[in-house]
C-alpha positions as CSV (number, residue, x, y, z in Angstrom):
1,M,56.5,-60.6,-28.9
2,R,54.4,-57.6,-29.9
3,T,54.8,-55.8,-33.2
4,T,52.5,-53.2,-34.6
5,A,52.5,-51.1,-37.7
6,N,50.4,-48.3,-39.1
7,T,47.3,-49.4,-40.9
8,Q,47.3,-48.6,-44.6
9,T,44.6,-48.8,-47.2
10,H,45.4,-51.6,-49.7
11,R,43.8,-51.3,-53.1
12,A,44.2,-53.5,-56.2
13,S,42.0,-53.2,-59.2
14,G,38.9,-51.9,-57.5
15,I,39.2,-53.9,-54.3
16,G,38.6,-51.6,-51.3
17,H,40.1,-51.3,-47.9
18,V,41.5,-54.4,-46.1
19,T,40.6,-54.3,-42.4
20,P,43.6,-54.2,-40.1
21,W,42.5,-57.4,-38.3
22,N,42.6,-59.6,-41.3
23,V,44.9,-62.5,-40.4
24,T,47.6,-62.9,-43.1
25,S,49.6,-65.8,-41.6
26,V,49.3,-68.4,-38.9
27,L,52.1,-70.6,-37.5
28,P,51.1,-73.3,-35.1
29,L,53.5,-73.6,-32.1
30,A,53.9,-76.1,-29.2
31,N,51.4,-76.3,-26.4
32,F,48.3,-75.2,-28.4
33,R,49.7,-71.8,-29.3
34,L,49.7,-69.9,-32.6
35,E,51.9,-67.1,-33.9
36,V,49.5,-64.8,-35.8
37,T,50.2,-61.9,-38.2
38,F,47.6,-59.4,-39.3
39,A,47.3,-57.2,-42.4
40,D,48.5,-54.1,-40.5
41,G,51.7,-55.9,-39.3
42,T,50.4,-56.6,-35.8
43,R,51.8,-59.9,-34.6
44,G,51.7,-62.0,-31.5
45,I,51.0,-65.3,-29.8
46,V,47.5,-66.7,-29.3
47,D,47.5,-69.2,-26.4
48,M,44.5,-71.7,-26.5
49,A,45.8,-74.3,-24.0
50,R,43.6,-73.3,-21.1
51,F,40.6,-72.9,-23.3
52,L,41.0,-76.3,-24.9
53,A,41.6,-77.9,-21.5
54,R,38.1,-76.8,-20.3
55,E,34.8,-77.4,-21.9
56,C,35.3,-75.8,-25.3
57,G,32.2,-76.7,-27.3
58,V,32.7,-77.0,-31.0
59,F,36.5,-76.5,-30.6
60,K,36.8,-79.8,-28.7
61,P,38.4,-81.6,-31.7
62,L,41.3,-79.1,-31.5
63,R,42.5,-80.9,-28.4
64,E,44.1,-83.3,-30.8
65,A,47.5,-81.7,-31.6
66,M,47.5,-83.0,-35.2
67,L,44.3,-81.2,-36.0
68,F,45.3,-78.1,-34.0
69,N,48.6,-77.9,-36.0
70,Q,46.6,-77.7,-39.3
71,A,45.7,-74.1,-38.5
72,Y,45.9,-71.7,-41.5
73,A,44.8,-68.2,-42.5
74,D,41.6,-68.2,-44.7
75,N,39.5,-65.1,-45.6
76,G,41.2,-63.1,-42.8
77,A,40.6,-65.6,-40.0
78,V,42.5,-68.4,-38.3
79,T,40.9,-71.6,-39.6
80,W,41.0,-75.3,-39.2
81,P,39.6,-78.2,-41.2
82,G,35.9,-78.9,-40.3
83,E,34.9,-75.2,-40.7
84,L,36.3,-74.1,-37.3
85,D,37.6,-70.5,-37.1
86,L,38.5,-67.8,-34.6
87,A,37.1,-64.2,-34.8
88,P,40.1,-62.1,-35.8
89,D,38.9,-58.7,-34.4
90,R,39.2,-59.8,-30.7
91,M,42.6,-61.4,-31.4
92,H,43.9,-58.2,-33.0
93,E,42.6,-56.0,-30.2
94,E,44.3,-58.2,-27.5
95,L,47.6,-58.6,-29.4
96,S,47.8,-54.9,-30.1
97,K,47.7,-54.3,-26.3
98,A,50.0,-57.0,-25.0
99,G,51.4,-59.2,-27.8
100,V,49.8,-62.3,-26.2
101,Y,46.2,-63.3,-26.2
102,V,45.1,-66.1,-23.8
103,V,41.8,-67.4,-25.1
104,Q,39.3,-67.8,-22.3
């Protein structure tokens, strides 16, 4: 599921350019996956299952499906309660190439 669109400059009352890798929506899916949409229209699936099955440091609480499924877009990033977030630039790069990003 790969969709891309041309990046456009978004301006509203003095607000400058919105980076194309700003996450605009997040939909949690089964098996620790997320459907993510970016400001430039790029969309795809972020698969975190393997990452969460291994040693995953501060993300260990996300092994609980109830917490993982609370993902939302905040300030252009995928975010969870407890101040956990994923860097959007890498996700955008990988989803632009293949439509699926398997977090390592």
